[in-house]
C-alpha positions as CSV (number, residue, x, y, z in Angstrom):
1,X,-33.6,-20.8,94.6
2,X,-34.2,-20.2,98.8
3,X,-31.0,-21.1,101.0
4,X,-30.4,-23.9,103.0
5,X,-28.2,-22.4,105.6
6,X,-28.7,-19.0,107.1
7,X,-26.4,-17.2,109.2
8,X,-27.2,-16.8,112.8
9,X,-24.1,-14.9,113.9
10,X,-20.4,-14.5,113.5
11,X,-19.2,-18.0,112.3
12,X,-22.5,-19.8,113.0
13,X,-25.1,-20.9,110.5
14,X,-28.6,-22.8,111.0
15,X,-31.0,-24.8,108.5
16,X,-34.3,-25.7,109.1
17,X,-34.8,-29.4,108.3
18,X,-38.2,-31.3,108.1
19,X,-40.9,-32.1,110.9
20,X,-40.4,-34.9,112.6
21,X,-43.5,-36.9,114.5
22,X,-43.3,-37.0,118.1
23,X,-45.9,-38.5,120.1
24,X,-48.4,-37.1,117.2
25,X,-46.9,-33.7,116.7
26,X,-45.0,-32.7,114.1
27,X,-41.9,-30.7,115.7
28,X,-39.8,-28.5,113.4
29,X,-36.4,-29.4,113.1
30,X,-32.9,-27.3,113.1
31,X,-29.2,-27.6,113.3
32,X,-26.6,-25.3,113.5
33,X,-22.8,-25.4,111.8
34,X,-20.0,-23.6,113.3
35,X,-16.9,-22.6,111.8
36,X,-13.9,-23.5,114.1
37,X,-11.4,-21.0,114.4
38,X,-8.5,-23.4,114.0
39,X,-10.2,-24.7,110.5
40,X,-13.5,-27.3,109.8
41,X,-16.5,-27.4,110.7
42,X,-18.9,-28.2,114.1
43,X,-22.5,-29.7,113.1
44,X,-24.9,-29.4,116.1
45,X,-28.2,-31.8,116.0
46,X,-27.9,-32.8,112.2
47,X,-31.3,-32.4,110.2
48,X,-32.1,-34.3,107.0
49,X,-29.0,-34.4,104.7
50,X,-30.4,-32.9,100.9
51,X,-27.8,-32.8,98.3
52,X,-28.6,-28.6,98.4
53,X,-27.6,-28.6,102.3
54,X,-24.6,-30.7,102.0
55,X,-23.3,-28.2,98.9
56,X,-23.9,-25.2,101.2
57,X,-21.7,-27.0,104.3
58,X,-19.4,-27.9,101.9
59,X,-19.1,-24.1,100.9
60,X,-18.2,-23.5,104.2
61,X,-15.4,-25.8,104.7
62,X,-14.8,-29.4,105.7
63,X,-17.3,-31.5,108.4
64,X,-14.9,-32.4,111.5
65,X,-17.5,-32.9,113.7
66,X,-20.8,-34.4,114.0
67,X,-22.2,-33.5,117.5
68,X,-26.1,-35.4,118.9
69,X,-26.8,-33.0,121.9
70,X,-29.5,-35.7,123.5
71,X,-30.6,-39.3,123.2
72,X,-33.4,-37.9,120.8
73,X,-31.6,-36.4,118.4
74,X,-30.1,-39.1,116.3
75,X,-32.4,-39.8,113.6
76,X,-30.3,-38.3,110.4
77,X,-26.6,-39.0,112.2
78,X,-26.3,-42.7,109.6
79,X,-26.8,-40.4,106.7
80,X,-24.4,-37.7,107.6
81,X,-21.5,-40.5,108.5
82,X,-21.8,-41.7,105.1
83,X,-21.6,-38.5,103.5
84,X,-18.6,-37.4,105.8
85,X,-16.9,-40.5,106.8
86,X,-14.2,-38.9,108.0
87,X,-15.9,-36.6,110.8
88,X,-15.7,-37.6,114.4
89,X,-19.2,-38.5,115.9
90,X,-20.1,-37.7,119.4
91,X,-22.7,-39.2,121.4
92,X,-24.4,-37.5,124.4
93,X,-24.6,-39.9,127.2
94,X,-26.9,-43.3,126.9
95,X,-27.2,-42.8,123.2
96,X,-24.5,-45.8,122.4
97,X,-26.2,-48.1,123.7
98,X,-29.1,-46.9,121.6
99,X,-27.8,-46.4,118.3
100,X,-25.3,-49.7,118.4
101,X,-25.3,-49.5,114.4
102,X,-23.9,-46.2,114.7
103,X,-19.6,-45.7,115.2
104,X,-19.4,-43.0,118.1
105,X,-16.0,-41.8,118.1
106,X,-16.2,-40.6,121.9
107,X,-18.9,-39.5,124.5
108,X,-19.8,-35.8,125.2
109,X,-18.8,-35.1,128.7
110,X,-18.2,-31.9,131.0
111,X,-15.6,-30.4,129.4
112,X,-15.5,-29.3,125.7
113,X,-13.0,-31.4,123.3
114,X,-9.8,-29.8,122.8
115,X,-10.5,-29.2,119.0
116,X,-13.2,-27.3,120.1
117,X,-12.4,-25.8,123.2
118,X,-11.3,-22.5,121.9
119,X,-14.7,-21.8,120.0
120,X,-17.5,-23.4,122.3
121,X,-18.0,-24.2,125.7
122,X,-20.7,-27.2,126.9
123,X,-22.4,-28.1,130.0
124,X,-23.6,-31.1,131.0
125,X,-27.3,-30.5,132.9
126,X,-27.6,-33.2,135.0
127,X,-30.3,-34.0,136.9
128,X,-32.7,-36.0,134.7
129,X,-32.9,-39.2,132.8
130,X,-32.5,-36.9,130.0
131,X,-28.9,-35.7,130.1
132,X,-28.4,-32.6,127.3
133,X,-25.7,-31.2,126.6
134,X,-26.0,-27.0,126.0
135,X,-23.5,-25.4,124.4
136,X,-22.2,-21.8,123.5
137,X,-20.4,-20.3,121.2
138,X,-18.5,-17.7,121.9
139,X,-17.9,-15.3,119.0
140,X,-21.7,-15.1,118.2
141,X,-22.7,-15.4,122.5
142,X,-24.6,-18.0,121.4
143,X,-26.5,-20.7,123.7
144,X,-27.4,-23.6,121.8
145,X,-30.4,-25.9,123.7
146,X,-32.0,-29.2,122.1
147,X,-35.2,-30.1,124.0
148,X,-34.5,-28.4,127.2
149,X,-36.3,-25.3,125.9
150,X,-39.0,-25.4,123.3
151,X,-40.3,-21.8,122.4
152,X,-43.3,-22.7,119.7
153,X,-45.8,-19.8,118.8
154,X,-49.3,-20.0,120.3
155,X,-50.8,-21.2,117.6
156,X,-47.8,-23.4,116.3
157,X,-50.3,-26.3,117.1
158,X,-54.1,-26.8,116.2
159,X,-56.9,-28.6,118.0
160,X,-56.3,-30.4,121.3
161,X,-52.4,-30.4,120.1
162,X,-52.5,-26.5,120.3
163,X,-54.3,-26.8,124.1
164,X,-51.5,-29.5,125.2
165,X,-48.7,-27.8,123.9
166,X,-50.1,-24.2,125.5
167,X,-50.8,-26.1,128.7
168,X,-47.2,-27.9,128.3
169,X,-45.0,-25.0,128.8
170,X,-43.4,-25.0,125.2
171,X,-45.4,-21.8,124.0
172,X,-44.4,-18.3,123.9
173,X,-44.7,-16.2,126.3
174,X,-43.8,-18.7,128.3
175,X,-41.6,-21.5,126.8
176,X,-39.6,-23.9,128.3
177,X,-39.1,-27.5,129.0
178,X,-42.4,-30.0,128.7
179,X,-43.9,-29.8,131.9
180,X,-43.9,-34.0,132.0
181,X,-40.2,-33.6,131.2
182,X,-39.7,-31.6,134.3
183,X,-41.2,-34.6,136.3
184,X,-38.2,-36.9,135.4
185,X,-35.5,-34.1,136.9
186,X,-34.7,-36.5,139.9
187,X,-32.3,-34.0,141.6
188,X,-33.0,-30.8,140.9
189,X,-30.1,-29.3,143.5
190,X,-27.9,-30.5,140.5
191,X,-29.6,-29.5,138.1
192,X,-29.6,-25.9,138.9
193,X,-25.8,-26.0,139.8
194,X,-25.1,-26.7,136.4
195,X,-27.7,-24.4,134.7
196,X,-25.4,-21.7,136.9
197,X,-22.5,-22.6,134.4
198,X,-24.9,-21.9,131.6
199,X,-26.4,-18.3,133.0
200,X,-22.8,-17.8,133.6
201,X,-22.2,-17.4,129.9
202,X,-22.7,-13.6,128.3
203,X,-25.4,-15.2,126.1
204,X,-26.9,-12.4,124.0
205,X,-28.6,-15.0,121.2
206,X,-30.6,-18.3,122.0
207,X,-30.5,-21.2,119.4
208,X,-33.1,-23.8,119.7
209,X,-33.8,-27.4,117.7
210,X,-37.8,-26.4,118.1
211,X,-39.4,-23.2,118.0
212,X,-38.1,-19.6,117.7
213,X,-35.0,-18.2,117.7
214,X,-34.0,-15.8,120.0
215,X,-31.5,-13.0,118.7
216,X,-31.5,-10.7,121.9
217,X,-31.3,-10.4,125.5
218,X,-31.0,-14.3,125.5
219,X,-29.5,-14.5,129.3
220,X,-32.5,-13.0,130.6
221,X,-34.4,-15.6,128.2
222,X,-32.6,-18.6,129.4
223,X,-33.3,-17.3,133.2
224,X,-37.2,-17.0,132.1
225,X,-37.2,-20.4,130.8
226,X,-35.6,-22.3,133.8
227,X,-38.1,-20.2,136.0
228,X,-40.1,-23.3,137.1
229,X,-36.0,-25.3,138.2
230,X,-35.2,-21.8,139.6
231,X,-38.1,-21.6,141.7
232,X,-39.1,-18.0,140.4
233,X,-41.6,-16.4,138.6
234,X,-42.0,-15.5,135.1
């Protein structure tokens, strides 16, 4: 039987979830599990929880934190909170109002929580109507993006969807945020300032929710992916 979890680096694992439909596109999903040095697990952007995935997560340790990185990534939180009622649930800005059926313990902010700050840094990417929290796992030097970078193979979508995806700026060799999302950045100076904090991290790998991950030269990849915001050509 194939493993649900795959090691991505020192102390970090990923799992692929089933596709979800988004405006007619079947988007693949991906989550990350980080083992904290103080004990316990940090689960980022949980995907659909299967019995096999739960068994493998449990084999790594005790789930302590369930984290949604932006207000679009909430579909499977309820199943995870039922399976791990002892875990603390963290929301990005604006999600608590959207999911009043869920009991969130706290909202993610500018600084990492003390319980994971030794292992994980975080930045709120401000200046747009979709505030995303980007994380950095120090031990593996992995930057973790949700929707602000999408990196699909050029042939991932077929027909008109493939044309839209390529023109939309979410396919290799020019991945990034969808072009329509770039328009919702109402304060690009503020966004650039927060991106500068991300580029200060010693990034080697890039883990993203949608599309191909980047195993090396991660900082250069992030800079290229945000060329539209930094005002530099790719």
